[in-house]
PAMARDO-917968 format. One record per residue (C-alpha): residue in one letter; x, y, z. Coordinates in steps of 0.5 Angstrom, whole numbers, plus 500, padded with zeros to 3 digits. Each point is the difference from the previous one (the first is absolute). Example, Ala and Ser with C-alpha at 12.3 -4.5 7.8 and 13.67 -1.06 7.14 Angstrom:
BEGIN
A525491516 S502507498 
This chain:
BEGIN
M550503474 T506495497 T505496503 G504504501 E497505504 R497494504 A506497502 R503507503 L493501504 R503498507 P496494503 V496501507 A501495505 T498493500 G495496506 Q495506500 R493497501 V495505498 R493498502 V493506496 S493500501 V496504495 P493500499 A495500494 T498506498 V494502496 G502506495 N495504497 V495500505 G493502497 P501507496 G507500504 F504498493 D507501500 C499503506 I497497507 G502493502 L499494507 A504496503 L497494502 D502495505 L502494496 R508500500 D504496494 E507499506 L507500496 T506497504 V507503497 I507497502 T506502496 T505494499 D506498498 P499498493 G507496500 A496496505 G494498497 P496502493 A501509499 L492500500 T495495503 V493503501 R494496502 V492502500 A494498504 G494502500 E495503494 A504499493 G505496503 Q501495494 D500506496 V504505501 P508499498 R505498505 D506504497 E502506498 T494502496 H496500507 L497506501 V503502508 V507497497 R500505494 T498505506 I505498505 R505500494 R498507498 T500503507 L507498502 E503502493 R496508501 A505500507 G506497496 Y500493504 R498493498 A498493503 P506495499 G494495501 L492500502 H495495503 L493502500 D495496503 A493504499 V493498503 N495503495 V493502502 I497506496 P497497493 H504501495 G496504494 R494502503 G501506502 L503499507 G507504498 S505493500 S504504496 A501506505 A500495505 A506496497 I503507498 V500503507 S502494503 G506500496 V502508500 L500498509 A503494500 A506503495 N500506505 A501496506 L506496496 L504506500 P505504505 P496504504 D503507497 A498497493 R493500502 A494504497 D495503504 G493500500 E498505495 E507497495 T496494501 F493502499 Q502503493 W505494497 C494496502 S495503495 R505501494 L501493501 E492499500 G500505495 H494504505 P499501507 D493498501 N502492503 V506501502 A499506505 P494495505 A505494499 L506505502 F495504506 G494497501 S493502500 L496504494 V506504497 V499506496 T506501495 W502506495 A504502494 R505506502 D502505494 D506497501 G499494499 T500497507 F495496504 G496503506 H495496505 A496502505 V498494504 V492500503 P498496506 V494496499 A494499504 P501494504 S492499498 I503499493 S500492498 P502498495 V497494495 M504498494 A496496494 V507496496 P498496494 A504494496 M502505495 E506504499 L500506496 S506504500 T502507501 E502502492 V493497497 S497503505 R503507500 G499499492 L493501500 L500507502 P497505496 S507506498 S495505503 V493501505 P494505499 H501506504 A495498505 H502494502 A507503502 A496505504 A495494503 N505495502 A505506503 G494502504 R500493502 A506498502 A501506504 L494498504 L504492501 V505503503 H494504506 A496493500 I504495501 G505504505 S493503504 A494498497 P499492497 E493501499 L502505494 L504495496 A495497496 P500507496 A507501502 T502494495 R496502495 D505499493 Y500504494 L506499496 H503492501 Q495496502 D494500494 A506500495 R504493503 A492496501 G501497492 A507497503 M497497507 P492499498 A499496507 S503506503 A497504497 E493497502 L501499507 L503506501 R494503498 T495495504 L504502507 R499508497 E492499498 Q499497509 G504507502 F507497502 A506504498 A503495495 V506502495 I505496495 S506499504 G507502496 A498498493 G496495502 P498495500 S499499507 V493504503 L501504506 T495502505 L501505506 A495498504 V498505505 D501494506 P500494502 V493498500 Q500504493 R505496498 D496495502 A495501495 V505501494 V503493502 R492497499 A499505494 I506497495 G497493503 R494501498 H503503493 R505494499 D494494501 E496505495 T504501494 A504495496 D506505498 G505495502 A503505503 R501495507 W500505504 T504500508 V499504505 R505503505 T499506505 P507502502 A500506505 V502508497 G508498500 R501505506 E507499499 G505500494 A506496499 R504497505 M507498501 E505497504 E508499499 H504495503 R508502499 G504493501 S498499508 S493500504 D499507500 I494502496 S499507498 T493501498 I500506495 I492505501 W497503494 
């Protein structure tokens, strides 16, 4: 967009305050490559305020928590770029912006930090628009998917729970939310190392054997059944034939932990593009057994991964948002 085109955009009102909370997500759940995502109850929080640039800086960004010292504080910040693009798409601009982010989701660990940033920015921008210019839920999902490049992380970030996504013939995406059985207890093993999605995706083969594709389809179908109503089937349902083995060389410590947990009968998978490892325990008793197994593995190996273990609940709620429009009135937008 040229400077002249940007100058013709209508400004949104100053003095608005929007608060957004978005969960972590695991894409590629087991055999659900690029099509099944799960929300976890680890939530990034973002506050956006529209300001008068004549009374101060045009942009201020404050970041605390995960990667707080590493992310940019200027126009290249992913949330800032997302807000700008979303407003411009609707024909508006923000006169001045103040962002205050509290990051809980680890970056570069396969837990959907970029999807959370995109969802946060899109929802915040949408709330800053006049009510008659706002996108509805379906439009928001499509726009977030377009910005992220695929829907399997943004869908659970928006809607919560487990979400199955698919590409439609017209280039848009569909989604279906699957309720997760109440007993299921996730365990995350998060290593100190990071791995970019681009590097991980570049390791995938250009084609796979027909037998592997058929086997993966069967396991993905079983996963939807197991996670909703038959947790005892989670171990076979999470077997993958498409992506995890191909990526193992880029994260040998994760691959070894994955092998160890699965040999013990646990439903362990690589989280997203890695390198974190997610285990879907069938109940809290098995969750504690998984935590102990990870501890033994950590003590018995010298892989240098320095695993941090977290036991977040399933994120049964997706993104949450509150808007304040220059007064004490609060309107909570439910997704």
